[in-house]
C-alpha positions in Angstrom: 8.2 18.7 -19.9 8.1 20.1 -23.4 11.0 19.1 -25.6 13.0 22.4 -26.1 16.2 21.0 -27.5 17.5 22.7 -30.6 18.6 20.8 -33.7 22.2 22.0 -33.2 22.4 21.1 -29.5 25.5 19.0 -28.5 24.4 15.3 -28.2 26.1 15.0 -24.8 24.4 18.1 -23.5 21.1 16.8 -24.9 21.7 13.4 -23.1 22.6 15.2 -19.8 19.4 17.3 -20.0 17.3 14.2 -20.7 18.9 12.4 -17.7 18.0 15.4 -15.5 14.5 15.4 -16.8 13.8 11.8 -16.2 15.5 11.9 -12.8 13.3 14.8 -11.8 10.2 13.0 -13.0 11.0 9.9 -10.9 11.8 12.1 -7.8 8.5 14.0 -8.3 6.6 10.8 -8.6 8.3 9.4 -5.5 7.4 12.5 -3.5 3.8 12.4 -4.7 3.6 8.8 -3.4 4.9 9.9 -0.1 2.5 12.8 0.2 -0.4 10.4 -0.6 0.7 8.2 2.4 2.0 5.5 0.0 5.7 5.8 0.8 8.1 3.8 -1.3 11.6 3.1 0.0 14.5 5.3 -1.1 16.5 2.3 -2.3 13.7 1.5 -4.8 13.7 5.1 -6.0 17.5 5.1 -6.4 17.3 1.8 -8.4 14.6 3.2 -10.7 16.7 6.3 -11.3 19.7 4.2 -12.1 17.6 2.0 -14.4 16.1 4.8 -16.4 19.4 6.7 -16.8 21.3 3.6 -18.0 21.8 3.8 -21.8 22.4 0.1 -22.7 19.2 -2.0 -23.1 21.2 -5.1 -22.2 22.3 -3.5 -18.9 18.8 -2.4 -18.2 17.4 -6.0 -18.6 20.4 -7.3 -16.6 19.8 -4.9 -13.8 16.1 -5.9 -13.6 17.0 -9.6 -13.6 19.5 -9.1 -10.8 17.4 -6.9 -8.5 14.2 -8.4 -7.2 13.1 -5.0 -6.0 12.8 -3.9 -9.6 10.3 -6.7 -10.3 8.2 -5.9 -7.3 5.0 -3.8 -6.8 6.8 -0.8 -5.4 8.9 -0.3 -8.5 5.9 -0.8 -10.8 3.9 1.8 -8.8 6.7 4.3 -8.9 7.1 4.0 -12.7 3.3 4.1 -13.0 3.3 7.4 -11.1 6.1 8.8 -13.3 4.0 8.1 -16.3 1.0 9.9 -14.7 3.3 12.8 -13.7 4.6 13.2 -17.3 1.0 13.3 -18.6 -0.1 15.8 -16.1 2.5 18.6 -16.6 1.7 21.6 -18.8 2.6 21.0 -22.4 3.5 17.3 -21.9 6.1 15.6 -24.1 4.7 12.2 -25.3 8.2 10.8 -25.6 8.7 10.9 -21.9 5.4 9.0 -21.4 6.6 6.4 -23.9 10.0 6.3 -22.2 8.7 5.4 -18.8 6.0 3.1 -20.2 8.8 1.2 -22.0 10.6 0.6 -18.8 7.4 -0.8 -17.3 7.2 -3.1 -20.3 10.8 -4.2 -19.7 10.0 -5.1 -16.1 7.0 -7.1 -17.1 8.9 -8.9 -19.8 11.6 -10.0 -17.4 9.1 -10.9 -14.7 7.1 -13.1 -17.1 10.3 -14.7 -18.4 9.8 -13.5 -22.0 13.2 -11.8 -22.3 16.7 -12.9 -21.3 19.2 -10.1 -20.7 22.0 -11.8 -22.7 19.8 -12.0 -25.8 19.2 -8.2 -26.0 21.6 -6.4 -28.3 23.9 -3.7 -27.0 22.4 -0.7 -28.8 21.5 2.9 -28.0 18.4 3.1 -25.8 16.0 4.6 -28.4 16.7 1.9 -31.0 16.6 -1.1 -28.6 13.5 0.0 -26.8 11.7 0.8 -30.1 12.6 -2.6 -31.5 12.4 -4.9 -28.5 9.9 -3.5 -26.2 7.6 -0.8 -27.6 6.4 -3.1 -30.3 5.1 -5.4 -27.6 3.4 -2.5 -25.9 1.8 -1.3 -29.1 0.4 -4.7 -29.8 -2.0 -4.1 -26.9 -4.2 -1.8 -28.9 -4.2 -3.5 -32.3 -4.1 -6.9 -33.8 -6.3 -9.7 -34.9 -8.9 -11.5 -32.7 -6.5 -14.4 -32.1 -3.7 -11.9 -31.0 -6.1 -10.3 -28.6 -7.1 -13.8 -27.3 -3.4 -14.7 -26.8 -2.7 -11.4 -25.1 -5.7 -11.9 -22.8 -4.4 -15.3 -21.7 -1.0 -13.8 -20.9 -2.7 -11.1 -18.8 -4.9 -13.6 -17.1 -2.0 -15.8 -16.1 -0.2 -12.8 -14.7 -3.2 -11.9 -12.6 -4.2 -8.8 -14.5 -7.9 -9.7 -14.6 -9.3 -6.3 -15.7 -6.9 -6.0 -18.6 -7.6 -9.6 -19.5 -11.4 -9.1 -19.5 -10.9 -6.1 -21.9 -8.6 -8.1 -24.2 -11.0 -11.1 -24.3 -13.8 -8.7 -25.0 -11.8 -7.2 -27.9 -11.1 -10.7 -29.2 -14.9 -11.6 -29.1 -15.8 -8.3 -30.9 -13.2 -8.7 -33.6 -13.9 -12.4 -34.0 -17.6 -11.8 -34.6 -16.8 -9.0 -37.1 -14.4 -11.3 -39.0 -16.6 -14.4 -38.7 -13.9 -16.2 -36.8 -16.2 -18.5 -34.7 -13.4 -20.6 -33.3 -11.6 -17.6 -31.7 -14.9 -16.2 -30.5 -15.5 -19.5 -28.7 -12.0 -19.5 -27.1 -12.4 -15.9 -25.9 -15.8 -16.6 -24.4 -14.4 -19.5 -22.5 -11.6 -17.2 -21.4 -14.2 -14.8 -19.9 -15.9 -17.8 -18.3 -12.7 -18.9 -16.5 -12.0 -15.3 -15.4 -15.3 -15.1 -13.7 -14.7 -18.6 -12.2 -11.5 -17.3 -10.7 -12.6 -13.9 -9.5 -16.3 -13.7 -8.9 -17.5 -17.2 -8.0 -19.6 -17.8 -6.0 -20.8 -14.2 -5.7 -24.5 -13.5 -6.3 -25.1 -12.9 -10.0 -21.9 -14.5 -11.1 -23.5 -17.8 -12.0 -25.7 -16.1 -14.7 -22.8 -14.3 -16.2 -20.7 -17.5 -16.3 -23.5 -19.4 -17.9 -24.0 -16.8 -20.6 -20.3 -16.8 -21.5 -20.3 -20.7 -21.6 -23.4 -20.7 -23.8 -22.0 -18.2 -26.2 -18.8 -20.2 -26.4 -20.7 -23.4 -27.2 -22.7 -21.8 -29.9 -19.6 -20.2 -31.4 -17.8 -23.6 -31.5 -20.9 -25.2 -33.0 -20.7 -22.6 -35.9 -17.0 -23.4 -36.3 -17.7 -27.1 -36.5 -15.4 -27.7 -33.5 -17.2 -30.6 -31.6 -14.4 -30.9 -29.0 -14.6 -27.2 -28.2 -18.4 -27.2 -28.1 -18.3 -30.2 -25.8 -16.0 -28.5 -23.3 -18.1 -25.3 -23.4 -21.3 -27.4 -22.8 -19.5 -29.0 -19.8 -18.8 -25.5 -18.5 -22.5 -24.8 -18.7 -23.3 -28.0 -16.9 -21.0 -27.2 -14.0 -22.9 -23.9 -13.4 -26.3 -25.5 -13.8 -25.4 -28.2 -11.4 -24.1 -25.7 -8.9 -27.4 -23.8 -8.9 -29.5 -27.1 -9.0 -31.3 -26.0 -12.2 -34.2 -28.2 -13.1 -35.1 -26.7 -16.5 -32.0 -26.1 -18.5 -29.8 -28.8 -17.0 -31.7 -31.8 -18.6 -31.6 -30.1 -22.1 -27.9 -29.2 -21.7 -27.1 -32.8 -20.7 -28.9 -34.0 -23.8 -26.8 -31.7 -25.9 -23.6 -33.0 -24.3 -24.7 -36.7 -25.0 -25.2 -35.8 -28.7 -21.7 -34.5 -28.8 -20.0 -37.3 -26.8 -22.0 -40.2 -25.4 -19.4 -41.0 -22.7 -19.2 -37.4 -21.5 -23.0 -37.2 -21.4 -23.2 -40.4 -19.3 -20.6 -39.3 -16.8 -21.9 -35.8 -16.4 -25.5 -37.0 -16.0 -24.4 -39.2 -13.1 -22.3 -36.4 -11.5 -25.1 -33.8 -11.7 -27.6 -36.3 -10.3 -25.2 -37.1 -7.4 -24.5 -33.5 -6.5 -28.2 -32.5 -6.6 -29.3 -35.5 -4.5 -31.0 -34.7 -1.2 -29.7 -37.8 0.7 -26.0 -38.0 1.5 -26.0 -41.8 0.7 -27.2 -41.0 -2.8 -24.4 -38.4 -3.2 -21.7 -40.7 -2.0 -22.8 -43.6 -4.1 -23.0 -41.4 -7.2 -19.5 -39.9 -6.5 -18.0 -43.4 -6.1 -19.4 -44.3 -9.6 -17.9 -41.1 -11.0 -14.5 -41.9 -9.5 -14.6 -45.5 -10.9 -15.9 -44.3 -14.3 -13.7 -41.2 -14.8 -11.9 -43.0 -17.7 -15.0 -42.0 -19.7 -13.6 -38.5 -19.8 -10.4 -39.3 -21.7 -7.5 -36.9 -21.0 -9.6 -35.0 -18.4 -10.1 -38.2 -16.3 -7.4 -37.5 -13.7 -8.7 -34.0 -13.0 -12.3 -35.0 -12.4 -11.4 -38.2 -10.6 -9.4 -36.2 -8.1 -12.2 -33.6 -7.7 -14.7 -36.3 -7.0 -12.4 -38.0 -4.5 -12.1 -34.8 -2.6 -15.9 -34.3 -2.5 -16.5 -37.9 -1.5 -14.0 -37.5 1.4 -15.7 -34.3 2.4 -19.2 -36.0 2.6 -17.7 -39.0 4.4 -16.1 -36.6 7.0 -12.6 -37.8 6.1 -9.4 -35.8 5.6 -9.4 -34.3 2.1 -6.1 -34.5 0.2 -5.3 -31.3 -1.8 -2.1 -30.1 -3.4 -0.1 -27.7 -1.3 0.5 -25.5 -4.3 -3.1 -25.5 -5.5 -5.1 -22.3 -5.6 -8.5 -23.4 -6.9 -11.9 -22.7 -5.4 -12.2 -26.3 -4.3 -9.0 -26.3 -2.3 -9.9 -23.0 -0.7 -13.3 -24.3 0.3 -12.0 -27.6 1.7 -9.2 -26.0 3.6 -11.6 -23.4 5.1 -14.0 -26.1 6.1 -11.3 -28.0 7.9 -10.3 -25.0 9.8 -13.9 -24.1 10.8 -14.6 -27.7 11.9 -11.3 -28.9 13.4 -9.5 -25.7 14.2 -6.3 -24.2 12.8 -3.4 -26.4 11.8 0.0 -25.7 10.3 -0.9 -27.7 7.1 -4.1 -25.6 6.6 -2.2 -22.4 7.4 0.4 -23.2 4.7 -2.3 -23.9 2.1 -4.1 -20.7 3.0 -0.8 -18.8 2.6 -0.5 -20.1 -1.0 -4.1 -19.3 -1.7 -3.9 -15.7 -0.3 -0.7 -15.1 -2.2 -2.5 -15.9 -5.5 -5.5 -13.8 -4.5 -3.3 -10.8 -3.6 -1.5 -11.2 -6.9 -4.8 -10.6 -8.6 -5.8 -7.8 -6.3 -2.7 -5.7 -6.9 -3.8 -5.3 -10.6 -7.5 -4.9 -9.7 -8.0 -1.1 -10.2 -11.8 -1.0 -10.3 -14.1 -1.0 -7.3 -16.4 -3.6 -8.8 -13.5 -6.1 -9.2 -12.2 -5.5 -5.7 -15.7 -6.2 -4.3 -15.9 -9.4 -6.4 -12.6 -10.6 -5.0 -13.6 -9.7 -1.5 -16.8 -11.6 -1.7 -15.3 -14.6 -3.5 -12.5 -15.0 -0.9 -14.3 -14.0 2.3 -14.0 -17.4 3.9 -10.3 -17.6 2.9 -9.5 -14.3 4.7 -11.5 -15.4 7.7 -9.8 -18.8 8.2 -6.4 -17.4 7.4 -6.9 -14.8 10.1 -7.9 -17.6 12.5 -4.8 -19.6 11.7 -2.6 -16.5 12.1 -4.1 -15.7 15.4 -3.8 -19.2 16.8 -0.4 -20.3 15.3 1.6 -17.1 14.6 1.0 -13.7 16.1 -1.8 -11.2 16.8 -0.1 -8.7 14.5 -0.2 -11.1 11.6 -3.8 -11.9 12.3 -4.7 -8.1 12.1 -2.7 -7.8 8.8 -4.7 -10.7 7.3 -7.9 -9.0 8.5 -6.8 -5.8 6.8 -6.2 -7.7 3.5 -9.9 -8.6 3.4 -11.3 -5.2 4.5 -12.6 -2.3 2.4 -10.4 -2.7 -0.6 -12.9 -1.1 -2.9 -12.5 2.2 -1.0 -8.7 2.1 -1.9 -9.6 1.4 -5.5 -11.9 4.5 -5.4 -8.8 6.7 -4.9 -7.3 5.3 -8.1 -10.6 5.6 -10.0 -10.7 9.3 -9.1 -7.3 9.8 -10.9 -9.0 8.4 -14.0 -12.3 10.3 -13.8 -10.6 13.6 -13.4 -9.0 13.3 -16.9 -12.5 13.3 -18.5 -14.5 16.4 -19.2 -17.8 17.1 -17.5 -20.0 15.8 -20.3 -18.6 12.3 -20.0 -19.6 12.4 -16.3 -23.1 13.7 -17.1 -23.6 11.0 -19.8 -22.7 8.3 -17.3 -25.5 9.4 -14.8 -28.6 7.3 -15.4 -31.6 9.4 -16.0 -33.9 6.4 -15.7 -32.5 5.6 -12.2 -33.1 9.3 -11.2 -36.7 9.1 -12.3 -37.4 5.8 -10.6 -36.0 7.0 -7.3 -37.8 10.3 -7.6 -41.1 8.4 -8.2 -40.5 6.1 -5.3 -39.5 8.9 -2.9 -42.6 10.9 -3.7 -45.1 8.0 -3.3 -43.4 4.7 -2.3 -45.2 1.5 -3.3 -44.1 -2.1 -3.4 -44.2 -2.2 -7.2 -42.1 0.9 -7.4 -39.7 -0.5 -4.9 -39.3 -3.7 -7.0 -38.7 -1.8 -10.2 -36.1 0.3 -8.4 -34.2 -2.7 -7.1 -34.2 -4.2 -10.6 -32.8 -1.0 -11.9 -30.1 -1.1 -9.2 -29.0 -4.5 -10.4 -28.9 -3.4 -14.0 -26.9 -0.3 -13.0 -24.3 -2.4 -11.2 -23.6 -4.2 -14.5 -23.5 -0.9 -16.3 -21.0 0.5 -13.7 -18.8 -2.6 -14.2 -18.7 -2.0 -17.9 -18.2 1.7 -17.4 -15.2 1.2 -15.1 -13.7 -1.3 -17.6 -14.1 1.1 -20.5 -12.5 3.9 -18.4 -9.6 1.7 -17.4 -9.0 0.6 -21.0 -9.3 4.1 -22.5 -7.1 5.8 -19.9 -3.7 4.1 -19.6 -2.2 4.8 -16.2 -1.5 3.1 -13.0 -1.5 -0.6 -13.5 -1.3 -1.5 -9.8 -2.9 -0.2 -6.7 -1.6 0.6 -3.2 -1.3 -2.6 -1.1 -3.1 -2.5 2.3 -1.1 -1.1 5.3 0.4 -3.4 7.9 0.1 -3.0 11.6 3.7 -1.9 11.9 3.4 0.8 9.2 0.4 2.3 11.0 1.9 2.1 14.4 4.8 4.3 13.2 2.2 7.1 12.5 0.4 7.0 15.9 1.0 9.5 18.7 1.5 8.2 22.2 -2.2 9.0 23.1 -3.6 7.3 20.0 -5.4 3.9 20.1 -6.9 1.8 17.4 -9.6 -0.7 18.2 -10.2 -3.3 15.5 -13.2 -5.6 15.6 -11.9 -8.5 13.5 -13.9 -10.9 11.3 -12.9 -13.7 13.7 -14.7 -12.1 16.6 -11.5 -10.9 18.3 -11.2 -7.3 19.5 -7.7 -6.0 18.8 -6.1 -3.0 20.5 -3.2 -1.2 18.7 -1.1 1.5 20.1 2.3 3.0 19.2 4.2 0.1 20.6 1.8 -2.9 21.0 -0.9 -5.0 19.3 -2.9 -7.4 21.4 -6.3 -9.0 21.9 -8.5 -7.4 24.6 -11.8 -9.3 24.0 -13.8 -11.8 22.0 -17.3 -11.5 20.5 -19.6 -14.5 19.9 -19.9 -14.0 16.1 -23.1 -16.0 15.7 -25.1 -13.7 18.1 -24.0 -10.3 17.0 -26.3 -9.7 14.0 -29.6 -10.4 15.8 -28.5 -8.6 19.0 -27.5 -5.5 17.1 -30.9 -5.4 15.3 -32.8 -5.5 18.6 -30.6 -2.9 20.1 -30.8 -0.6 17.0 -34.6 -0.8 17.1 -34.5 0.3 20.8 -32.2 3.2 20.2 -33.7 4.6 17.0 -37.4 4.4 17.9 -38.7 6.4 21.0 -41.9 4.3 21.0 -40.1 1.0 21.2 -40.7 -0.2 24.8 -39.5 -3.8 24.3 -37.4 -4.8 27.2 -35.5 -7.1 24.9 -34.0 -4.0 23.2 -32.4 -2.7 26.4 -31.2 -6.3 27.1 -29.5 -6.2 23.7 -27.8 -2.9 24.4 -26.6 -4.2 27.7 -25.2 -7.3 26.0 -23.4 -5.3 23.3 -22.0 -2.9 26.0 -20.7 -5.9 28.0 -19.1 -7.8 25.1 -18.1 -5.0 22.7 -17.6 -1.8 24.7 -16.5 -2.8 28.2 -13.2 -4.4 27.1 -12.3 -0.9 25.6 -13.2 1.0 28.7 -10.9 -1.3 30.7 -7.9 -0.8 28.4 -8.1 2.7 26.8 -6.6 5.5 28.8 -8.8 8.5 29.5 -8.2 11.4 27.1 -7.0 9.1 24.3 -7.8 9.6 20.6 -9.5 6.3 19.7 -10.1 5.1 16.1 -12.7 2.4 16.0 -12.8 -0.1 13.1 -16.1 -2.0 13.4 -17.0 -5.2 11.5 -20.2 -6.4 10.1 -23.4 -5.5 12.0 -21.3 -3.4 14.5 -21.2 -0.6 11.9 -24.9 0.0 12.5 -24.7 0.6 16.3 -23.2 3.7 18.0 -20.6 1.9 20.1 -19.1 5.1 21.6 -22.3 6.2 23.4 -23.5 2.8 24.8 -23.6 2.1 28.6 -23.6 4.2 31.7 -19.9 5.0 31.2 -19.7 6.1 27.6 -16.4 5.7 25.7 -17.1 9.0 23.8 -17.3 10.9 27.2 -13.8 9.9 28.3 -12.0 9.7 24.8 -12.2 11.4 21.4 -13.8 8.7 19.3 -14.2 8.3 15.6 -14.8 5.4 13.2 -12.7 4.2 10.3 -13.3 1.6 7.5 -9.7 0.3 7.4 -6.2 0.7 8.8 -5.0 1.7 5.3 -7.5 4.6 4.9 -6.5 5.7 8.4 -2.9 5.7 7.4 -3.7 7.7 4.3 -5.6 10.3 6.4 -2.8 10.6 8.9 -0.3 11.4 6.3 -2.3 13.2 3.6 -1.6 17.0 3.5 -4.4 19.3 2.6 -4.7 22.9 1.5 -5.1 25.1 4.6 -6.3 28.6 4.7 -5.8 31.2 7.4 -9.5 31.6 7.5 -11.6 28.5 7.0 -14.3 28.5 4.3 -17.7 27.1 5.2 -20.2 26.0 2.5 -23.8 24.9 3.3 -26.6 23.6 1.1 -30.0 22.3 2.1 -33.7 21.9 1.7 -33.8 21.6 -2.1 -37.5 20.8 -2.1 -38.8 23.0 0.7 -39.7 20.2 3.0 -36.9 20.8 5.6 -37.4 24.3 7.1 -35.2 23.5 10.1 -32.4 22.5 7.8 -32.2 26.1 6.5 -32.1 27.5 10.0 -29.3 25.1 11.1 -27.2 25.9 8.1 -27.6 29.6 8.5 -26.7 29.3 12.1 -23.6 27.2 11.3 -22.6 29.8 8.6 -22.7 32.6 11.2 -19.9 31.0 13.2 -17.5 31.3 10.2 -16.0 34.5 8.8 -15.9 33.1 5.2 -19.2 31.3 4.4 -21.4 30.5 1.4 -24.9 29.0 1.6 -27.7 28.3 -0.8 -31.1 26.7 -0.5 -34.2 25.5 -2.5 -34.6 26.1 -6.2 -31.2 27.8 -6.5 -29.4 24.5 -6.0 -28.2 22.4 -8.8 -26.0 19.3 -8.8 -22.7 20.6 -10.3 -22.8 23.8 -8.4 -23.1 21.9 -5.1 -20.4 19.5 -5.9 -18.0 22.2 -7.1 -18.4 24.1 -3.9 -18.1 21.0 -1.7 -14.7 20.4 -3.3 -13.5 23.8 -2.2 -14.8 23.7 1.3 -12.9 23.5 4.6 -16.1 22.7 6.4 -19.2 21.6 4.5 -22.7 21.0 5.6 -25.4 19.3 3.6 -29.0 19.3 5.0 -31.3 17.2 2.8 -33.2 13.9 2.5 -31.1 10.7 2.4 -32.1 7.2 1.2 -30.6 3.9 2.1 -31.4 0.4 0.6 -30.1 -2.5 2.7 -29.8 -4.9 -0.2 -28.1 -2.2 -2.4 -26.2 0.1 0.0 -23.9 1.1 -2.9 -26.9 2.9 -4.3 -27.5 5.1 -1.2 -28.4 8.6 -2.3 -28.6 12.2 -1.1 -31.2 14.5 -2.5 -28.9 17.5 -2.9 -30.7 19.6 -5.5 -33.9 19.9 -7.6 -37.5 19.9 -6.3 -39.5 16.7 -5.6 -40.7 16.5 -9.2 -37.2 16.6 -10.7 -34.7 15.8 -7.9 -31.0 15.5 -8.5 -29.3 12.8 -6.4 -25.7 12.3 -5.3 -25.2 8.6 -5.6 -22.7 6.8 -3.3 -20.7 5.5 -6.3 -20.3 9.0 -7.8 -18.0 10.1 -5.1 -15.2 8.3 -6.9 -15.3 11.2 -9.4 -14.5 13.9 -6.8 -11.7 15.0 -4.6 -12.4 17.0 -1.4 -10.2 19.1 0.8 -12.5 19.4 3.8 -11.5 19.1 7.3 -15.1 18.2 8.1 -18.2 17.2 6.1 -21.5 17.3 7.9 -24.2 15.2 6.3 -27.5 16.1 8.1 -29.6 13.6 6.2 -31.4 10.5 7.2 -29.3 7.4 7.1 -26.3 9.4 5.6 -24.1 7.6 8.1 -25.6 4.2 7.7 -23.0 1.7 6.6 -22.9 -2.0 6.1 -20.4 -4.6 5.1 -21.2 -6.5 1.9 -19.2 -8.4 -0.7 -17.2 -10.0 2.2 -15.8 -7.3 4.5 -16.3 -4.4 2.1 -17.6 -1.4 4.1 -20.2 0.6 2.0 -21.4 3.9 3.3 -21.3 7.6 2.5 -18.8 8.4 5.3 -16.2 5.9 3.9 -16.6 7.2 0.4 -16.1 10.9 1.5 -13.0 9.9 3.4 -11.6 8.0 0.4 -12.3 11.1 -1.7 -10.1 13.2 0.7 -12.3 14.6 3.5 -10.6 14.2 6.8 -13.8 13.8 8.9 -17.5 13.2 8.4 -20.4 13.7 10.8 -23.5 11.8 9.9 -26.5 9.9 11.5 -26.9 6.2 11.5 -30.7 6.3 11.3 -33.6 8.6 10.3 -33.8 11.6 12.6 -36.2 14.4 12.8 -35.5 17.8 11.1 -36.2 19.6 14.4 -33.9 17.4 16.6 -31.1 17.6 14.0 -31.3 21.4 14.0 -31.1 21.4 17.8 -28.0 19.2 17.9 -26.3 21.1 15.1 -26.8 24.4 17.0 -24.9 23.0 20.0 -22.3 21.4 17.7 -21.3 24.5 15.8 -21.3 26.7 18.9 -18.8 24.3 20.4 -16.8 24.1 17.1 -16.5 27.8 17.0 -14.5 27.8 20.2 -11.7 25.8 18.5 -13.0 22.5 19.9 -12.2 19.4 17.9 -15.2 17.9 16.1 -15.1 15.0 18.6 -15.3 17.4 21.5 -18.0 19.4 19.8 -20.1 16.3 19.2 -19.7 15.2 22.8 -20.8 18.7 24.0 -23.8 18.7 21.7 -24.9 15.2 22.7 -24.6 16.1 26.4 -26.8 19.1 25.9 -29.4 17.0 24.1 -29.4 14.5 27.0 -29.9 17.3 29.5 -33.2 18.4 27.8 -36.1 16.1 28.6 -37.6 16.7 25.2 -34.5 15.3 23.4 -33.0 13.0 26.0 -34.0 9.8 24.3 -31.1 8.3 22.3 -33.1 8.6 19.1 -32.5 12.3 19.0 -28.7 12.3 19.5 -27.1 8.9 19.6 -27.2 8.2 15.9 -24.7 11.0 15.0 -21.2 9.5 14.6 -17.9 11.0 13.7 -15.8 9.2 11.0 -12.2 9.7 10.0 -9.5 11.7 11.8 -11.4 15.1 11.9 -8.8 17.4 13.3 -9.5 20.7 15.1 -9.0 23.9 13.2 -5.5 25.4 13.4 -4.8 28.5 11.3 -1.6 28.6 9.2 1.4 29.3 11.4 -0.3 28.0 14.6 1.4 24.9 16.1 
């Protein structure tokens, strides 16, 4: 989109050419969205084209005001994509980027009520936008500490949490540099409230909140602002009371009393009441706080109401909350009422309001870490909202709510890839922690408890580093400001063939069956019994020496409760996509019981409906002859892995393999990105408390191993029809942070692979080689991956030496994993 206009070009011709260029950019962006499985309606596209080709600024603002579609997520995403398109073309013209960015600013100004159309002068586009809008956009990257603080609060109120964090951080940095302690205090309190709204009560959030409140109090003290210091100390006390701290809380209460004796008296009584063991002491203390709330001056009404709600809760009375409230307290109380008394219309309406606010934040949450925080902080809200929808509205709506709370970080991974690919290789390399590599290498070579503890501490530190890294990346790379919303049941149904079925194990315990034309409940699981039962069953399947009869009883229970309802409803020969929940991710549902689901259907597993929708609509590069790449045995300890990869390669015309010392990290990843079928045979590591730090030893010897970390897959894009991960625990997945699925298969699917084959537990090198021999022989006959897996598992069962489920049952197929069809074949 280089600007090739000559100085003598006729103005009308120049304008016509510009109109064609911007129309083409919007159309290209619209088509790119559709190809990515994120279709936007044609009417929105047409409105955007009309908007950007309109000359008058007043008419533009008037059009945005009169068309709600232009103020919605779809319009914003389409303009975002147009900006990205203009940046990505050869020899890009910066003026086009600024042009589309200015229209995004116009939409945001109208949506926030900052601009009235009639107040905008009727001037040529360039002058008006430069004067009225671009100045506002330029202010983002410059300005004083107080301007950054003001901007951060606007972003926070709009729900743009990540941008607000960055702006508050800039305000703190500039305030410290300028010695502006008052603004520093305000910005630190701003960061405190952001964490309160997004991360509370996630593990680790209390310490971060406490740190921001403490810094705010110290900054206000330096500024001589006793009122600001008092409020910051109160923020500290709320956190210390919440975690029942016995060391810092007394000192902090004393600090508050020295600032304001009345505040100190009231908060001492409140913290004592909330940390009392006996309910009578709590209720008596809360009554005193209600009666004495006038000690808090202009904050009396807020804290009186808060204590009245908590008192009613402890006395088992109905708690009064505002219908339009969205706070943590209202969410907790409403969820508690639903769990105890069942769904009601009043509770459902409250939860609708709360979810609306949560989803407003999530549409701007582009990083994986923030999406996980929001999932964890709102887990109970999604659960109880789904319960209300199922009981009072429809099964379809219940599944839609369930989808809202499922695996949103994987969707954010797709957007993060769009940012990572704009940075050169050295930036990627610098972001890989050498310390973490060394610690994991030392632990893998000679595991000890002390090494394990140091490694877990490093994982915690790295999580914080990744959060900072994502925020810097988002701030330094302007681009998409919103992410794709989760898919609805109806949108996914439109993509299903007549023989497709989706089975969703919901957070409520319900088992949902979705086909092309229906969505209904086919079973119910007792949620309180699943976790322990799955662990007993898993121990039985994954250990040939486990002879505990309780393990088989657990398998029978899971088969009866979780699998039998499917067998009774799913037609033989169907293509079945299974969406597990919680502990069910750890058990191979498709091969349980005397009649196995995987023997009568093609079964694969999916993290979410939205990712399934993306895989069903995403086009990939296809070759007439598929390319196979295989890597394995980097440290010489897996001789059978070499044999299995060489055998697999022999079934493809175009193949590339490499082993041992020849392997290095970037070479492996570059070839994986270009593969149609990829096979990695190596050691895998899984840490139950930190599954987001699962690792594959893909290169380097045991003294200097190179690991592929789970989180690094956000940096890559794959074209593979199938990725085979022949590594211990490579298929192990869990749900953390609420209902966020974390596992290598999901990350590969989000990165573009259509299918992944991987084991749920540690399997022997020899048994894996045997299963893979059968698998690739079947795959070479044009069988689908699901059919090939079924054939290989049946062959393993037929051999007495490998008939125990340990040898074959753990291998699961994830994604859509289509069969190979050369170009031109239908």
